[in-house]
Biopython code that builds the backbone (N, CA, C, O; Angstrom):
import numpy as np
from Bio.PDB.StructureBuilder import StructureBuilder

atoms = [
    (1, "MET", "N", (0.846, -1.165, 0.000)),
    (1, "MET", "CA", (0.000, 0.000, 0.000)),
    (1, "MET", "C", (0.895, 1.232, 0.000)),
    (1, "MET", "O", (1.911, 1.299, 0.691)),
    (2, "SER", "N", (0.478, 2.188, -0.793)),
    (2, "SER", "CA", (1.254, 3.423, -0.900)),
    (2, "SER", "C", (0.452, 4.597, -0.374)),
    (2, "SER", "O", (-0.777, 4.614, -0.441)),
    (3, "LEU", "N", (1.158, 5.556, 0.138)),
    (3, "LEU", "CA", (0.552, 6.790, 0.637)),
    (3, "LEU", "C", (0.759, 7.869, -0.408)),
    (3, "LEU", "O", (1.888, 8.118, -0.830)),
    (4, "ILE", "N", (-0.313, 8.506, -0.828)),
    (4, "ILE", "CA", (-0.238, 9.583, -1.816)),
    (4, "ILE", "C", (-0.533, 10.893, -1.100)),
    (4, "ILE", "O", (-1.546, 11.021, -0.412)),
    (5, "ILE", "N", (0.355, 11.859, -1.266)),
    (5, "ILE", "CA", (0.160, 13.150, -0.611)),
    (5, "ILE", "C", (0.082, 14.254, -1.667)),
    (5, "ILE", "O", (0.582, 14.108, -2.782)),
    (6, "SER", "N", (-0.546, 15.339, -1.291)),
    (6, "SER", "CA", (-0.759, 16.447, -2.227)),
    (6, "SER", "C", (0.526, 17.269, -2.388)),
    (6, "SER", "O", (1.468, 17.147, -1.605)),
    (7, "ASN", "N", (0.532, 18.099, -3.417)),
    (7, "ASN", "CA", (1.675, 18.997, -3.646)),
    (7, "ASN", "C", (1.867, 19.960, -2.476)),
    (7, "ASN", "O", (2.993, 20.311, -2.124)),
    (8, "LYS", "N", (0.755, 20.381, -1.881)),
    (8, "LYS", "CA", (0.834, 21.295, -0.743)),
    (8, "LYS", "C", (1.574, 20.621, 0.420)),
    (8, "LYS", "O", (2.409, 21.244, 1.075)),
    (9, "THR", "N", (1.262, 19.353, 0.667)),
    (9, "THR", "CA", (1.941, 18.607, 1.734)),
    (9, "THR", "C", (3.405, 18.386, 1.384)),
    (9, "THR", "O", (4.282, 18.491, 2.241)),
    (10, "LEU", "N", (3.661, 18.079, 0.119)),
    (10, "LEU", "CA", (5.058, 17.911, -0.324)),
    (10, "LEU", "C", (5.853, 19.194, -0.110)),
    (10, "LEU", "O", (7.005, 19.151, 0.322)),
    (11, "ASP", "N", (5.243, 20.321, -0.409)),
    (11, "ASP", "CA", (5.916, 21.606, -0.204)),
    (11, "ASP", "C", (6.242, 21.845, 1.267)),
    (11, "ASP", "O", (7.285, 22.410, 1.594)),
    (12, "LYS", "N", (5.335, 21.409, 2.157)),
    (12, "LYS", "CA", (5.594, 21.550, 3.589)),
    (12, "LYS", "C", (6.794, 20.697, 4.006)),
    (12, "LYS", "O", (7.672, 21.155, 4.738)),
    (13, "TYR", "N", (6.816, 19.450, 3.527)),
    (13, "TYR", "CA", (7.953, 18.581, 3.837)),
    (13, "TYR", "C", (9.246, 19.170, 3.283)),
    (13, "TYR", "O", (10.272, 19.184, 3.964)),
    (14, "PHE", "N", (9.191, 19.657, 2.043)),
    (14, "PHE", "CA", (10.395, 20.210, 1.424)),
    (14, "PHE", "C", (10.892, 21.424, 2.189)),
    (14, "PHE", "O", (12.099, 21.632, 2.319)),
    (15, "GLY", "N", (9.961, 22.229, 2.696)),
    (15, "GLY", "CA", (10.352, 23.390, 3.499)),
    (15, "GLY", "C", (11.141, 22.972, 4.731)),
    (15, "GLY", "O", (12.084, 23.655, 5.131)),
    (16, "PHE", "N", (10.760, 21.858, 5.326)),
    (16, "PHE", "CA", (11.491, 21.340, 6.478)),
    (16, "PHE", "C", (12.828, 20.733, 6.048)),
    (16, "PHE", "O", (13.858, 20.976, 6.677)),
    (17, "LEU", "N", (12.802, 19.945, 4.976)),
    (17, "LEU", "CA", (14.014, 19.253, 4.520)),
    (17, "LEU", "C", (15.061, 20.219, 3.982)),
    (17, "LEU", "O", (16.259, 19.948, 4.066)),
    (18, "TRP", "N", (14.615, 21.339, 3.433)),
    (18, "TRP", "CA", (15.516, 22.335, 2.854)),
    (18, "TRP", "C", (16.531, 22.823, 3.878)),
    (18, "TRP", "O", (17.656, 23.179, 3.527)),
    (19, "LYS", "N", (16.128, 22.838, 5.144)),
    (19, "LYS", "CA", (16.979, 23.359, 6.210)),
    (19, "LYS", "C", (18.032, 22.360, 6.687)),
    (19, "LYS", "O", (18.930, 22.726, 7.445)),
    (20, "LEU", "N", (17.931, 21.116, 6.257)),
    (20, "LEU", "CA", (18.887, 20.097, 6.697)),
    (20, "LEU", "C", (20.256, 20.307, 6.069)),
    (20, "LEU", "O", (20.381, 20.930, 5.015)),
    (21, "ASP", "N", (21.275, 19.779, 6.728)),
    (21, "ASP", "CA", (22.621, 19.855, 6.156)),
    (21, "ASP", "C", (22.724, 18.879, 4.979)),
    (21, "ASP", "O", (21.892, 17.982, 4.835)),
    (22, "ASP", "N", (23.748, 19.060, 4.141)),
    (22, "ASP", "CA", (23.891, 18.260, 2.922)),
    (22, "ASP", "C", (24.019, 16.766, 3.200)),
    (22, "ASP", "O", (23.500, 15.951, 2.438)),
    (23, "THR", "N", (24.695, 16.401, 4.269)),
    (23, "THR", "CA", (24.868, 14.981, 4.596)),
    (23, "THR", "C", (23.516, 14.336, 4.897)),
    (23, "THR", "O", (23.232, 13.233, 4.431)),
    (24, "SER", "N", (22.700, 15.017, 5.663)),
    (24, "SER", "CA", (21.376, 14.487, 5.991)),
    (24, "SER", "C", (20.505, 14.380, 4.739)),
    (24, "SER", "O", (19.763, 13.412, 4.572)),
    (25, "LYS", "N", (20.601, 15.373, 3.868)),
    (25, "LYS", "CA", (19.834, 15.328, 2.618)),
    (25, "LYS", "C", (20.255, 14.137, 1.768)),
    (25, "LYS", "O", (19.410, 13.457, 1.185)),
    (26, "ARG", "N", (21.570, 13.881, 1.696)),
    (26, "ARG", "CA", (22.055, 12.743, 0.908)),
    (26, "ARG", "C", (21.558, 11.419, 1.486)),
    (26, "ARG", "O", (21.217, 10.498, 0.745)),
    (27, "LYS", "N", (21.522, 11.336, 2.816)),
    (27, "LYS", "CA", (21.020, 10.116, 3.458)),
    (27, "LYS", "C", (19.548, 9.890, 3.120)),
    (27, "LYS", "O", (19.129, 8.763, 2.858)),
    (28, "ILE", "N", (18.778, 10.957, 3.129)),
    (28, "ILE", "CA", (17.359, 10.843, 2.777)),
    (28, "ILE", "C", (17.206, 10.430, 1.320)),
    (28, "ILE", "O", (16.387, 9.568, 1.001)),
    (29, "ILE", "N", (17.988, 11.037, 0.437)),
    (29, "ILE", "CA", (17.950, 10.686, -0.982)),
    (29, "ILE", "C", (18.301, 9.215, -1.168)),
    (29, "ILE", "O", (17.658, 8.514, -1.949)),
    (30, "ASP", "N", (19.317, 8.750, -0.454)),
    (30, "ASP", "CA", (19.745, 7.356, -0.551)),
    (30, "ASP", "C", (18.626, 6.414, -0.103)),
    (30, "ASP", "O", (18.346, 5.417, -0.770)),
    (31, "LYS", "N", (17.994, 6.726, 1.013)),
    (31, "LYS", "CA", (16.912, 5.879, 1.515)),
    (31, "LYS", "C", (15.720, 5.872, 0.552)),
    (31, "LYS", "O", (15.124, 4.822, 0.311)),
    (32, "LEU", "N", (15.377, 7.023, 0.011)),
    (32, "LEU", "CA", (14.270, 7.088, -0.943)),
    (32, "LEU", "C", (14.597, 6.301, -2.213)),
    (32, "LEU", "O", (13.739, 5.602, -2.751)),
    (33, "THR", "N", (15.831, 6.415, -2.686)),
    (33, "THR", "CA", (16.261, 5.683, -3.879)),
    (33, "THR", "C", (16.178, 4.181, -3.633)),
    (33, "THR", "O", (15.688, 3.437, -4.482)),
    (34, "LYS", "N", (16.657, 3.734, -2.470)),
    (34, "LYS", "CA", (16.592, 2.305, -2.139)),
    (34, "LYS", "C", (15.147, 1.826, -2.045)),
    (34, "LYS", "O", (14.835, 0.709, -2.458)),
    (35, "SER", "N", (14.271, 2.658, -1.507)),
    (35, "SER", "CA", (12.866, 2.250, -1.396)),
    (35, "SER", "C", (12.232, 2.105, -2.779)),
    (35, "SER", "O", (11.386, 1.235, -2.987)),
    (36, "LEU", "N", (12.639, 2.958, -3.726)),
    (36, "LEU", "CA", (12.121, 2.837, -5.089)),
    (36, "LEU", "C", (12.632, 1.569, -5.751)),
    (36, "LEU", "O", (11.877, 0.880, -6.437)),
    (37, "LYS", "N", (13.897, 1.255, -5.553)),
    (37, "LYS", "CA", (14.478, 0.053, -6.151)),
    (37, "LYS", "C", (13.827, -1.204, -5.594)),
    (37, "LYS", "O", (13.585, -2.153, -6.340)),
    (38, "SER", "N", (13.541, -1.228, -4.294)),
    (38, "SER", "CA", (12.927, -2.415, -3.706)),
    (38, "SER", "C", (11.495, -2.595, -4.210)),
    (38, "SER", "O", (11.024, -3.724, -4.343)),
    (39, "LYS", "N", (10.807, -1.500, -4.490)),
    (39, "LYS", "CA", (9.454, -1.594, -5.036)),
    (39, "LYS", "C", (9.486, -2.083, -6.484)),
    (39, "LYS", "O", (8.575, -2.785, -6.921)),
    (40, "GLU", "N", (10.523, -1.717, -7.223)),
    (40, "GLU", "CA", (10.640, -2.157, -8.603)),
    (40, "GLU", "C", (10.843, -3.662, -8.667)),
    (40, "GLU", "O", (10.361, -4.315, -9.593)),
    (41, "LYS", "N", (11.546, -4.213, -7.698)),
    (41, "LYS", "CA", (11.803, -5.650, -7.676)),
    (41, "LYS", "C", (10.539, -6.440, -7.379)),
    (41, "LYS", "O", (10.319, -7.497, -7.969)),
    (42, "SER", "N", (9.710, -5.945, -6.477)),
    (42, "SER", "CA", (8.484, -6.660, -6.128)),
    (42, "SER", "C", (7.400, -6.319, -7.140)),
    (42, "SER", "O", (7.401, -5.242, -7.736)),
    (43, "SER", "N", (6.488, -7.243, -7.320)),
    (43, "SER", "CA", (5.420, -7.025, -8.298)),
    (43, "SER", "C", (4.325, -6.123, -7.757)),
    (43, "SER", "O", (3.444, -5.698, -8.504)),
    (44, "GLY", "N", (4.375, -5.830, -6.465)),
    (44, "GLY", "CA", (3.353, -4.989, -5.880)),
    (44, "GLY", "C", (2.175, -5.791, -5.366)),
    (44, "GLY", "O", (1.275, -5.240, -4.731)),
    (45, "LYS", "N", (2.173, -7.094, -5.636)),
    (45, "LYS", "CA", (1.093, -7.953, -5.183)),
    (45, "LYS", "C", (1.618, -8.866, -4.095)),
    (45, "LYS", "O", (2.729, -9.388, -4.186)),
    (46, "THR", "N", (0.823, -9.049, -3.083)),
    (46, "THR", "CA", (1.194, -9.937, -2.003)),
    (46, "THR", "C", (0.491, -11.260, -2.208)),
    (46, "THR", "O", (-0.734, -11.312, -2.327)),
    (47, "SER", "N", (1.254, -12.308, -2.248)),
    (47, "SER", "CA", (0.670, -13.627, -2.424)),
    (47, "SER", "C", (0.342, -14.223, -1.067)),
    (47, "SER", "O", (1.199, -14.308, -0.187)),
    (48, "LEU", "N", (-0.884, -14.625, -0.911)),
    (48, "LEU", "CA", (-1.305, -15.264, 0.326)),
    (48, "LEU", "C", (-1.571, -16.751, 0.114)),
    (48, "LEU", "O", (-2.061, -17.439, 1.009)),
    (49, "TYR", "N", (-1.245, -17.232, -1.071)),
    (49, "TYR", "CA", (-1.459, -18.635, -1.371)),
    (49, "TYR", "C", (-0.675, -19.498, -0.386)),
    (49, "TYR", "O", (0.531, -19.323, -0.215)),
    (50, "GLY", "N", (-1.371, -20.423, 0.256)),
    (50, "GLY", "CA", (-0.729, -21.321, 1.197)),
    (50, "GLY", "C", (-0.533, -20.738, 2.579)),
    (50, "GLY", "O", (0.053, -21.394, 3.440)),
    (51, "ALA", "N", (-1.006, -19.521, 2.819)),
    (51, "ALA", "CA", (-0.804, -18.882, 4.113)),
    (51, "ALA", "C", (-1.669, -19.514, 5.196)),
    (51, "ALA", "O", (-1.292, -19.523, 6.368)),
    (52, "TRP", "N", (-2.821, -20.040, 4.811)),
    (52, "TRP", "CA", (-3.735, -20.644, 5.783)),
    (52, "TRP", "C", (-3.442, -22.131, 5.846)),
    (52, "TRP", "O", (-3.496, -22.830, 4.834)),
    (53, "GLU", "N", (-3.133, -22.605, 7.033)),
    (53, "GLU", "CA", (-2.897, -24.030, 7.220)),
    (53, "GLU", "C", (-3.942, -24.576, 8.166)),
    (53, "GLU", "O", (-4.118, -24.061, 9.270)),
    (54, "ASP", "N", (-4.644, -25.627, 7.736)),
    (54, "ASP", "CA", (-5.688, -26.207, 8.550)),
    (54, "ASP", "C", (-5.905, -27.643, 8.092)),
    (54, "ASP", "O", (-5.773, -27.959, 6.909)),
    (55, "GLU", "N", (-6.238, -28.498, 9.036)),
    (55, "GLU", "CA", (-6.486, -29.902, 8.720)),
    (55, "GLU", "C", (-7.901, -30.119, 8.197)),
    (55, "GLU", "O", (-8.190, -31.141, 7.575)),
    (56, "ARG", "N", (-8.784, -29.147, 8.455)),
    (56, "ARG", "CA", (-10.178, -29.294, 8.047)),
    (56, "ARG", "C", (-10.339, -29.000, 6.559)),
    (56, "ARG", "O", (-9.548, -28.275, 5.955)),
    (57, "SER", "N", (-11.386, -29.585, 5.993)),
    (57, "SER", "CA", (-11.693, -29.288, 4.591)),
    (57, "SER", "C", (-12.406, -27.938, 4.520)),
    (57, "SER", "O", (-12.850, -27.401, 5.535)),
    (58, "ALA", "N", (-12.505, -27.406, 3.319)),
    (58, "ALA", "CA", (-13.194, -26.127, 3.129)),
    (58, "ALA", "C", (-14.638, -26.228, 3.592)),
    (58, "ALA", "O", (-15.157, -25.302, 4.215)),
    (59, "ASP", "N", (-15.298, -27.356, 3.290)),
    (59, "ASP", "CA", (-16.686, -27.532, 3.700)),
    (59, "ASP", "C", (-16.828, -27.539, 5.219)),
    (59, "ASP", "O", (-17.791, -26.989, 5.754)),
    (60, "GLU", "N", (-15.880, -28.157, 5.914)),
    (60, "GLU", "CA", (-15.923, -28.183, 7.376)),
    (60, "GLU", "C", (-15.745, -26.778, 7.953)),
    (60, "GLU", "O", (-16.423, -26.411, 8.912)),
    (61, "ILE", "N", (-14.852, -26.007, 7.381)),
    (61, "ILE", "CA", (-14.614, -24.633, 7.846)),
    (61, "ILE", "C", (-15.854, -23.782, 7.624)),
    (61, "ILE", "O", (-16.257, -23.023, 8.506)),
    (62, "ILE", "N", (-16.458, -23.908, 6.452)),
    (62, "ILE", "CA", (-17.665, -23.142, 6.139)),
    (62, "ILE", "C", (-18.785, -23.513, 7.103)),
    (62, "ILE", "O", (-19.482, -22.637, 7.614)),
    (63, "LYS", "N", (-18.959, -24.804, 7.352)),
    (63, "LYS", "CA", (-19.994, -25.262, 8.279)),
    (63, "LYS", "C", (-19.770, -24.676, 9.672)),
    (63, "LYS", "O", (-20.720, -24.235, 10.318)),
    (64, "GLU", "N", (-18.521, -24.668, 10.137)),
    (64, "GLU", "CA", (-18.202, -24.124, 11.455)),
    (64, "GLU", "C", (-18.500, -22.625, 11.531)),
    (64, "GLU", "O", (-19.014, -22.139, 12.538)),
    (65, "ILE", "N", (-18.180, -21.907, 10.474)),
    (65, "ILE", "CA", (-18.454, -20.463, 10.434)),
    (65, "ILE", "C", (-19.956, -20.212, 10.513)),
    (65, "ILE", "O", (-20.409, -19.357, 11.273)),
    (66, "ILE", "N", (-20.718, -20.955, 9.729)),
    (66, "ILE", "CA", (-22.167, -20.775, 9.717)),
    (66, "ILE", "C", (-22.760, -21.108, 11.083)),
    (66, "ILE", "O", (-23.631, -20.387, 11.569)),
    (67, "GLU", "N", (-22.299, -22.186, 11.703)),
    (67, "GLU", "CA", (-22.819, -22.593, 13.007)),
    (67, "GLU", "C", (-22.442, -21.619, 14.121)),
    (67, "GLU", "O", (-23.140, -21.536, 15.131)),
    (68, "SER", "N", (-21.354, -20.887, 13.947)),
    (68, "SER", "CA", (-20.913, -19.968, 14.996)),
    (68, "SER", "C", (-21.599, -18.601, 14.923)),
    (68, "SER", "O", (-21.422, -17.760, 15.805)),
    (69, "ARG", "N", (-22.369, -18.393, 13.877)),
    (69, "ARG", "CA", (-23.070, -17.115, 13.740)),
    (69, "ARG", "C", (-24.134, -16.972, 14.818)),
    (69, "ARG", "O", (-24.750, -17.952, 15.238)),
    (70, "ILE", "N", (-24.337, -15.756, 15.252)),
    (70, "ILE", "CA", (-25.325, -15.461, 16.282)),
    (70, "ILE", "C", (-26.488, -14.734, 15.638)),
    (70, "ILE", "O", (-26.313, -13.724, 14.956)),
    (71, "ASN", "N", (-27.663, -15.258, 15.864)),
    (71, "ASN", "CA", (-28.866, -14.640, 15.332)),
    (71, "ASN", "C", (-29.299, -13.535, 16.281)),
    (71, "ASN", "O", (-29.391, -13.762, 17.487)),
    (72, "LYS", "N", (-29.562, -12.368, 15.770)),
    (72, "LYS", "CA", (-29.962, -11.225, 16.609)),
    (72, "LYS", "C", (-31.252, -11.529, 17.387)),
    (72, "LYS", "O", (-31.470, -10.982, 18.468)),
    (73, "ALA", "N", (-32.081, -12.380, 16.846)),
    (73, "ALA", "CA", (-33.335, -12.717, 17.512)),
    (73, "ALA", "C", (-33.082, -13.518, 18.791)),
    (73, "ALA", "O", (-33.945, -13.573, 19.667)),
    (74, "ASP", "N", (-31.908, -14.137, 18.903)),
    (74, "ASP", "CA", (-31.588, -14.942, 20.088)),
    (74, "ASP", "C", (-31.235, -14.085, 21.293)),
    (74, "ASP", "O", (-31.250, -14.586, 22.418)),
    (75, "PHE", "N", (-30.917, -12.814, 21.096)),
    (75, "PHE", "CA", (-30.542, -11.933, 22.198)),
    (75, "PHE", "C", (-31.778, -11.519, 22.986)),
    (75, "PHE", "O", (-32.818, -11.201, 22.409)),
    (76, "LYS", "N", (-31.654, -11.525, 24.289)),
    (76, "LYS", "CA", (-32.727, -11.041, 25.141)),
    (76, "LYS", "C", (-32.429, -9.599, 25.504)),
    (76, "LYS", "O", (-31.267, -9.225, 25.661)),
    (77, "SER", "N", (-33.437, -8.808, 25.635)),
    (77, "SER", "CA", (-33.219, -7.402, 25.981)),
    (77, "SER", "C", (-32.752, -7.295, 27.425)),
    (77, "SER", "O", (-33.086, -8.135, 28.261)),
    (78, "PHE", "N", (-31.987, -6.268, 27.705)),
    (78, "PHE", "CA", (-31.437, -6.070, 29.034)),
    (78, "PHE", "C", (-32.503, -5.596, 29.934)),
    (78, "PHE", "O", (-32.253, -5.364, 31.117)),
]
sb = StructureBuilder()
sb.init_structure("model")
sb.init_model(0)
sb.init_chain("A")
sb.init_seg("    ")
for serial, (resi, resn, name, xyz) in enumerate(atoms, 1):
    if name == "N":
        sb.init_residue(resn, " ", resi, " ")
    sb.init_atom(name, np.array(xyz, "f"), 0.0, 1.0, " ", f" {name:<3s}", serial, name[0])
structure = sb.get_structure()
């Protein structure tokens, strides 16, 4: 997930960064460059295939979910 900010917000950040010494600016540039390179390597999609491990079948899981639901009509008023 990426955060998109407006030009006005970017200008505020730049106003703060402008005051930094050259070494600090270079460090920020380096970190930003590395973050761009790492994003280029990844496809941007997160694979969740195989993330869920369970001994039950899909039908058993679905049945358990349905059975665990609470009907609003079952609640008694306070």
